N, C-alpha and C positions, 0 to 999 in steps of 0.2 A: 791384407791391406787393400782398400778400395782404390781404384785408379784415379789419378788426377787427370782431368780431361781438358785442361786449359791449353790453348795455343801457346807455343813457346814465345811468340811475339808479345804476349801479354806481360812478360817478365823482363822487359828491356831495362828496368831499373836495377835488376840484380847484377852483381859482379860476376864476371865470367869465372867459373870454377876451374882451377888448374891442378888441384890435388888429385893424384892418381886414384886414391880410394874413392873419391867422389865420382870419377869417371867410370870406375868399375861398377858403381851402384846404379843399376838401371831401373830401380823401382820408382823413381820420381823424376819425371822429365823436367820438372821445374829446376832441378839441380844441375842441368846439363846445358851446355852452350849451343847456340844455333849450329856451330860447326859440327858438334857431336851428332845432332839430330840429322844434319845433312849426310853425315857418314853412314847413318843407318837407313837412309832412304834406299829401298830396294832397287830403284832405277839407277843409283850411282855407286853400287858396290857389286862385286862379282857374285854370281849365283853359286851357292855351295852345292856339292853333290848331295842328292837326296838318299836317305837310308831306308830303313824298313817302314817308316811312317810316310811313305810317298803320298798315299791317298789322302791322309789327313793334312799333309802340307799343301797338297793341291787344293783341298777344300779351304784351308786357311788363306791361301793366296786369292782364291775366288772371293772369299768374304772380305779380304783386305781391299780388293778392287771395288766391291760393292760399297764398302764403308767409305772409301775415298769419293765415290760417286755421290753418296748421300751427305758427306761432310767435306765438301771441297775446300773449306777454309782451314781445315785441321791438317796436321802433319801425320805421317805414318806411325809415329811413336804413340799417338793417342790410341790408335787401333791396337798396338802391341800391349799397352797398359790394360786396356779393356779386356783383351783376349786373355791376358794373364790372370786378371781378377775374376773373370767369369769361369776359368778353369775348363769348362766344357765348350768346345767349339760350337756345339748345337745351340747353346744359349746365345752366343753371338749371332747365329743365324736367326734365332727367334726375334731378337731385338731388331735386326735389320729388316726382316720381313714385316714386322709390325710398324716400323718407322716408314717403310715404303707405302704401306696401306694408309697410314695416317696422312702422309703427304698427298696421296692421291685423292683424299676426301676434302682437301682444302679447296676453296674457290680459286679460280684462275688468278694467280698473283706472280709478281716478278720472282724468279727462282732465287736470285742472289739475296733478295730481301728476306725470303723465307729462311734461307740458310743462316743469315745474320741473326734473325729473331730467335730461331731455334737454338743456336749456339749460346746466345745470351741466357736463355732459359735454363739449359742443362748445366751451365757454368754458374748458376745461382745469382746472376746479375739482374734478373727480372723475376717477377712473381707470375703465378699461373694466370692471374687476372689480366695482366698486361699481354701475356701470350695470346689468351683467348680474344682479347680486343684487337690486337694487331693482326691476327690471322683470321679474324672475322668468324669466330664460332662461339661468341659469348652467349651463355644460356644453353648451349648444346652439351648436356651432361655426358653424352656418349663420347664426344670429342675431348672434353675435359678429362674424363677417365683415361682415355688412351694416352693423352699427353703426360699426365701424372705418372701412369704406370711405366711409360717409356723413360721418362726422366729418372724415375726410381731405379729401374733396371740398369740404366746407364751409370748411375752414381753408386748403386749398392747391389751389384749382381749377386753377392754372397747371400743376400736375404731373399732371393727369388724363390717363390713357391712356398714360403713359410706362412702357414695359415694364421698365425697370431698377428701378422702384420695386416691391419685393415687398410682400407683406402684412405681413411682419415689420417692414420699414422704415416702412410706413404706421402700424403700431401704435406704433412707437418715436416717430414724429413726433407722432402724436395725443396721446401721453402725456408729451410734453416739457413742461417747466415753463412755457414761454412761446413766443411766435411766433418770436423770434430763435433760440432753441435748436433749435426744429423746423426752421427754414430752414437752419441750419448742418448739421444731420443730413442733410437732403435734398441740399444742395449737395455735401457730402462724398461722398454715395453716387453722385451724378452724375459727380463727378470720378473716382471709382474705376472706374466703367464705361468712361469715355472715355479713361482713361490708357492709353497703349500699353504692352504687355507685362504688363499686370495680369492675374494668373491668377484668373479667376472661374469656374472650371470645376466648381464643386460640382454634383453631379448633381441632377436634379429630385427624385429620391426623398428625398435628404437635406434638400433645401429644404422639401419637404412635411412631413417629420417635424419639422423645426425649427419651422415655423410652427404646426403642430398642437400641439406641445409647449408653446409659449409661450401659445397660446390657452387651453389646459387648465390652465395654472398662473398664472392672473391674480393670485393672491394674492402672487406675487413681482414685484418690479420687473423691467422687461423685460431689463435687463442681467444681473440675477441669474438669470433664467430662461435666458438665452442661455448663461451660464457653466455652469449646471447641465446644460443639454442637451449641451454639448460634453463635459463630464466623464462624464455618464451614458452617452452614446453610445460613448465610448471604451472603457468597461468592458463595457457590455452588448452592443454591436453593433446593427446596423440591425434585425435580425429581432426581437430582444427588445424594442427600443425600440418598434417597431411594435405588438407584442403588448401591451405595457404601455399605450400610448396608446389602443388599441382597447378594452381592458378598462376603463380609466379613463373613457372617454367613455360606455361602456355603464353603468358604475356611477353616474355623474352623472345619466344619464337615468333610471335606476331609482329613485334616491332623491329626485328633484326634487319628487315629490308632498308631501314633508315640508316644503316651503317654502324659499325662498331664504335667509331669516334663519338658520335652523338650519344649513344647509349652509355658509353664509358664515362663521359663527362656529366651527363644530365641526370641519370637515374640515381647514382650514389649521392649527388648533391641534393636531390629532392628528398630521398628517403632519410638522409641525415640532417635535414632541416637547414641546409645551406642555401637552397633556392626554393622558390615557390612554384606552384603549378603553371603560372604564366611563363616562367623561364623554361620549364620542361616542355611546354607546348611549342615554344619558339625553336627549340633545338631538335625536337622530334615531331613529325607530322602526326598529330592526334586529332581524331574526330571526337565528338562528345562521349561516345561510348567508350573509347580507349582511355580518355581522360578519367572517366568515372572508375574504370578498372584500375588505373594507376593510383587514384586516391584511395580506393578501397584496400589495395595491397599495402600501400604505405601506412594506412590507418591500422590495419590488422597487425602489421609488423611492430608498430609502436604501442597499440592499445588493444590487445586481444580480449581483455576483460570487458570492453565496451562494444564488441563486435555485433552482438545481437540487438537488432531494433534501432540502431543509430542511423539517422538519415544522412544522405550524401552531403548535404550542406553543412551539417555539424562535423562530419568527417573532414571536410575541406578545411574548416576553421581550425580543427585540432592539428591536422597535418601541417598546416602553414603557420602554426604558432612558433614563436622563436625558440621556446624551450619546452621541455617536457612538463615543467611545473605550470606554465601558462596553458598548455594543452589540457592538463588534468583539471585546471580550474574551469575551463570551458565545459568539459564533459561532466564534471560534478555539478555545475550550475544547471546544465541541461537535465541531468538526472533528478536533481532536487525539484526543478520547476515542473518536470513531467509528473513526478510523484505527488506534488502538491496541487496539481490541477484538480479542480472540482468537477470537470466534465467527465461523465461516465460513458465510456465507449460501449458498454453493454446496452445502455439506454439508446444510444445512437443507432446501434444495430437493430434493436427492437423496433424503433421508429421506422426504419427502412422497410420492415416487413408489415407495417400497418396497412389497413385497407385503403385502397386508392380512392381519392375524392375528386369530384367534378370531372367525371369521365367525358361528359358531353362537351364541356368547355375546353378541355385540354387535349384529350386523345383523338376525338372525332375530327377536329380541324387538322391535326397533324396527319392522320390517316388519309384525309381527303387530299391534302397536298401531295403526299407520297403516291397516292393513286394517280393523280394527274401527272406527276413526274414519270411514273412507270409507263403510263399510256403514251407519253410523248417521246419515249426513247427511240431514237434513230441515229445510227452512227454517222449519217451524213449531216446531221444537225448538231448533235451534242458530242462533247469530247468523250464522255464515259457516263454510265448510269450510276451516278453517285451525287450526293449532296451533303453539305455540312450542317450539323445542328449546333448552333452557337448559343451559349448562355452562361451566366455566372454560376459559381458554386452555390449549391442549395436551391437552385431553381427547379430541380426535379427532372433534369434531362434524362439521366440513366433510368430513374424509376419509371418515367413515362414510357420509355421504349420497352422496358421489361413488362410493363402492363399491356403493351400491344401484343405480347406473346399469347394472350388469351383470345386474340381475334385473328391473328395471322401467324404464319410460321416465322419465328425469329431465331436467327443464328447469332447468338450474342458472344462476343469475344472482347474482354477487357484487357487493354494493353498497358495497364498501369505498371510502373516500375516495381521491381522486386522488393525494394526496401520501403515502399509506400504503405502507410497504415490506413489509407482512405478506403471508402466504399463506393461501389462494389469492389471486391478484391480482384487481383490479377487472375486471369483465366489460364488454365493449363495449356491451352493452345498458343498463348502469347509468345512463348519462346520459339515456337515454330513459325509463327507469323513474322517474328523479328529476328531472322538469322544474323549472326555476327559476320558470317562470310557468305558471299553470293557469287557463284561461279557462272551462272547463265541466267537468261531472262525467262526460262521456263519453270523456275522453282515455284513461283506463286501460282502458275497454271496448274501444276501437279497438286499443290496443297489445296487450292480452292476446289479443284475437281474432286479431290478426296473428300472434302467436307460435303459437297453437294451430292456425291454418290452415296455417302453414308445417310444423308437425309432421304434420298430416294429409296434406298434399301429399307430404311426404318418404316416409312409410310406404306410401302408396298406390302410389308408383313403384317400390318394392322388389320383389325376387323373392319372391313369396308362399310359395314352397316352401323358402326358406332357413331355417336354424336360428334359433331365437329369439335366442341369444347373438350370432350373426353380425349379425342385423338391428339389435340394440341397439348393438353396437359401431360399426356404420356410422353410426348416429345420433350416438353420442358423438364419433366422429371429425369428423362434420359440424359439430357445435356446439362442437368443440374442448374437450371435457371428457375428462380422462384416463381412458380405459377399460382400457388394458392396461399402465399404468404407464410408458409410453414418451414421453409428450408433454412437451416442454419448455415449461413455463408461461410462461417469459419471452419465448418467441418467438411465442406465439399472438396472433392478431389478431381472430378471430371475425368477420372482415369479411363473409364470404359469408353466414353465418347472419343477421347483423344487417341486411345489405342486403335480404335476402329478407323479413325481418320488416317492415321499414319500407315495402317495396313493397306488401305485403299490407295494412298499416295504412292506406296512402293510399287504398286501394280503399274503406275504410270511413269515411273522413273526412266525406264528404258524404251518407252513407247516412241515410235517415230512420228506419230500423229499427235496433234494437240488434243488432249482429252477433255478440255474444259467445256467445249460446246456440247459434246455428248452428255456430259454429266449435268449440265444446266438443263438440257432437254429432258433428261430422265427425272430430275427433280421437279421440273415443271409439270410433267405428266402425273407424277405421284401426288402433287399438292393441289390438283384441280378441285378437290372437295372443299378447300378452305372457304372460298366465297366466290361471288360472281364479279367482284371488282378486279381491276387490272393487277393490283399488287397481291401476290400470294406468299412470297418469301422475302424477308428483309434481313440482309447481313448487317449487323451492327458492330462497328469497331469503335469501342469506347476508349477514351484517352488517346485519341488518334494522333496527337502530336508526336508520339513515339515513332510513327512512320516517316517522320522527316529526317531521321538519321540515315547516314550513308554507310552501308556495310563494307567490309574489306572485300574488294573485288576489282577487276579490271574494267568494269562497266562505267564507274563514275556516277551512278544514278542512286538517288535516295530510294528507300523502300516504298515510299509513296508513289514514285514514278513507275516502278516496276509493277506495283499492284494496280495502278490506274491503267497501265498498258494491258494488264491481264483482263480486267473487267470490260475493257473496250470491246472484247470479242462476244459479249453477251448478245444472243439473238433477239430480234424484236419480238414483242408479245410473249416473252418468256415468263412474265410475272415476277421478275426478280429486280431488286434495287438494293443499293448499298448506302448506308448512312454513316458518316464520320462524326463522332461526338467529341466535342472539345470546348474548352473555355477560350481558346485562342483562335485567331483568324488565319493562321498560316495555311491551314488545309482548305480554306475557302477562297483564297484569292490568288492562286497560281495563275500564271499567264495563260490566256486563252489561245493566243496565236500559235498555230502548229509549228511555225518556224522557230519559235523560242522554246519548244517542248522537246527535250532530248529523247523522249520515248515515243514521239509521234511517228506514224507510219510513213515510209518513203512514198512519195508521189500522191499522198492523200490530200485531197482538197475538200474542205468543208467549212462550215461556220464555226465549228469547235466551241459551241456554247457551253457554258457551265450552268447547272441548275442553281437558282437563287438559294442561298442558305436559309434554313429555318431558324428563327430566333424568337418568335412570338409564343411563349409558353405561359399560358394563363394560370399559373399556380399561385400568384400573389393573392394573399388574403383567403386562400382556400380553406383555412381552418376557422374562419370567422363564422359564427352561427348566423343563419339567415334571419332569425328573429331579432328585432331591436332590443337593447337592454331595457329592463323594467325599472331600474333605479340608477341613481348616480353611483352608488357603491358598485353595482354590477358593471357599469361603464368603465370605471377606472380600476377594476379589480385586475390583478396580475393574470388570472386565468383567461381574461378576455384580451388584455393588451398584448400579451405574448403571442396571441393567435393572428395578429395583424402582420402583414408582410410575408416573409418566407415561411412555408409550412413546417420547416425544420424546428423552429423555436416553439411553436404551439404544440407540435407532436412531442417534443422533449418534455415540455411542462406537463402534459397529460400523462405520459408514461412514467415520468419520475414521481409525480404526485400519487400514482397508483401503487408505488412501491411501499413495502412495510416500513414503518418508522420514518417516513419521509419528513424531512425538515424543509419547509418552504423557503426559509432564508437561504439555505444552501442551494436549493434549486434555482432561485433567482440569480445568485452569484454565478452558478455554472452557465446559465443561459447568456448572461452578459459577458462572461469570459469567452464563450464560444463566438459571440457576435464581435467582440473586440478583435479577436485573432482573424476573423474573416475580413474585417476592414484593414487590419494591419498587413494582411497578405503574406504572412510568414508561416511556414509549416511547423515552426518550433516556438515555444513560449520564451523568447529572449527579447530583450528591449534593445532596439537599435540606438546607437549614440545620436544619430541624426536621421530625420525622416527623409524619404525620397519625395519627389514632387507628387507621385501617384498616391503615396500614403497620406500626404497632407490633404490632398483633395478628397481622399476617401473619408477622412474624419470630418471634413467640412461638409461633405455631401449630404448626410442625413440630417444636418442641422440647418444650414443656410442654402443648400442645393444650388451651388454655382453651376452654370451651363457652359460647356466648351464645345461649340458647334464645329469648329475648324481644326481642332487638335486630334487628328486621327490616332497617332501613336498613344497619346495619353488616354483617349477614350477606350481604345482596345485593351490597354493595360488595366484600366479600372474594371472593365468587364471580366478580363481573364483572371485577375488576381486579387481584386479588392471588393467583390460583392456588388458592383454596380450592375444595374439592369440595362439590357440593350433595347434602346428605343427604336432605332432604325439602322438598316444597312441598305445602301443603294444597290442597284443591279450590278454595277461594276465592282462592288465590294471595296471601293476606295474612299467611301465616306461612311463613318460610323458615329452614331450619337448614343451617349450613355446618360443615365439618370439614376438618382437615388429617390425612388418614390417614398412618400411619407410612411414610415413604419416605426413603431415605438421602440422595438428592441435595438435596432442599429442606432437610433438617435440617442437612447439612454447610454449605450456603450460609448458613443462618440463624446457625449457631454462629460461623462466620467473621465475620459482620457484628457479632454481639453481643460479640465480644472487645473492642470499643471500649466502655469503661465509660460514656461519655456517652450512647451510643445505647442501651445496656442500661438505664440509668436512665430514659430517655424511655419505653422500652417498659413498664417496671414501673409508672411513673406513669400511663400510659394504661390499663393493666390495672386498677390500683387505682381510678381514677376511674370505670371502667365497672362495677365490682363493687359499690362502696359507694353 
């Protein structure tokens, strides 16, 4: 019989037993009065002479003393019952040693509180989740395992060491309502194992996944967790289950500093649709990165079949839906809309690799500005050698910079999010440029030094007599940046380049000296062949808004600040400059004053100027033929009209028309659909119930062209998200003007949208509210 481990004081409602047979039965302390227990207290009864088992009795007394030390709220009878059930005094010693170790691993807490919480757990008054939350080790699977094994050994010592009892069974027994239910579970399990012909061939990997799943979902009852694991694994498969559990365990570990109470209340409510992400953010301090991780985990838990290719905004909608049915409707609508889209991603990719047009009008002015910026770099004048390139989507920002790779050395890193389907795709180095944790300010110094040293090593190994274009194309092929328009971006891995950078970076990890300046000088020496102009090497960080996130660290700085602090060290006349590419203005208008800059050097006094952002990209109408049309039919033909405005539309028309069995009506619909969603500013083809102010102005822009000269926020949003062109940015970056130049494609898409009277009224109301 297993021991009853409750304190006798818990049985105050019981009648005191007076039957002598009951007094003689010492197997159940619940059947005995407090006076009886007091009589058996070794401190209140005479010590009997010891016989031949003196050594064992001495060990028993030692263990009894240790037991009372670790269980100060229990009576000595509890020890006697446990000792009797365990049969072997060594098993008692094992339990006490493990319990002492378990308690030593707990964070500093009031001892009496720990005693109370632990006693409630082993007496089945609380669940393992409450224990983990109250003692602050939620998500720590090692501590959860220890707690469950200890509680199981305490309640069921007779099963200790039996291989058929898995950790999952232990947990089920420990959290049973009472001893009888637990014994029934264990006996049933033993019969299953001993029954002939019973198929218990579940592989060890599945068992491990099952046990880990249950431990990480303690907010569910064990049977609910078991059922969810079975259904989750059936849909997701072992690989995705394993990925989910690893990410969830890491997530628990990363948010544990916010305290068990917040996690206990907020996470189950969020994942079970009781609260939304805003409530989660209020209770637990989340930055944008952590919130994205939370949404992805909750989405994967609920909808593993939709995990691949779903954007974070759709995930949020599905996770915050009130019911599973509503969430499925959102996801099915997205899937249907995506599959019914007439826009071909293959044609978009093909157009990206098309020959570059108007080099003299687009690239030469940009190179001239960058040359001038590089020439002016002095740390006593400028904050750091970088500038922002601002422009709307489809203006050719990224394509222009990659075209520069044929004329100077370009180190191109795209920081696009992992779930984005945009072009160019995310670079392999992005995850290293955007660490989730940052322990010191030297990280980016080592990383950039690694990149620059790899560039120096590469150019030093080349044939020095080779043509400049040949040497630059070899570098572009090595870094897998399209130099000749032949690279399939979808197939690139950049593995060789990335591995080489990380290898060089490791050499600098333990260096006492800052390696950055030496690496920049080495790169500068190796790229002297490029040209005679000041700029030799351009570091391009595309989708640079990702740098505005703040990683987990004690520094309190965004990645942008640590990176800017790093490139401040660039020597003068090194031929190096950095360009931050984005559709937003956040990276262009950080405070100039050093007293407001947390990354500024102590005691540094200078003008701290920022370089003016680049925004004049002369790509508009780049596809229009220089010769005038020869007839009215040619003037109004789709082949000519689609070439006005952004070159994306004209390129799509040409590439799609060249396809076999091309249907021009479908091509026209695809181009207008693409234009529509560029104006709408949503990454997914869903119709909002009501338009935002920026969306309203976006659809009015190509038709009546309203001008908003003083509305900074609206102008910046129109440029960042709604295909407006940037007309002007003043030197202080606090005044921005946007415009929708006359172009057929956007105007046609807007007119088609505004044929709906309800949407037209929304747009007019938004315009009226802004003007009045």
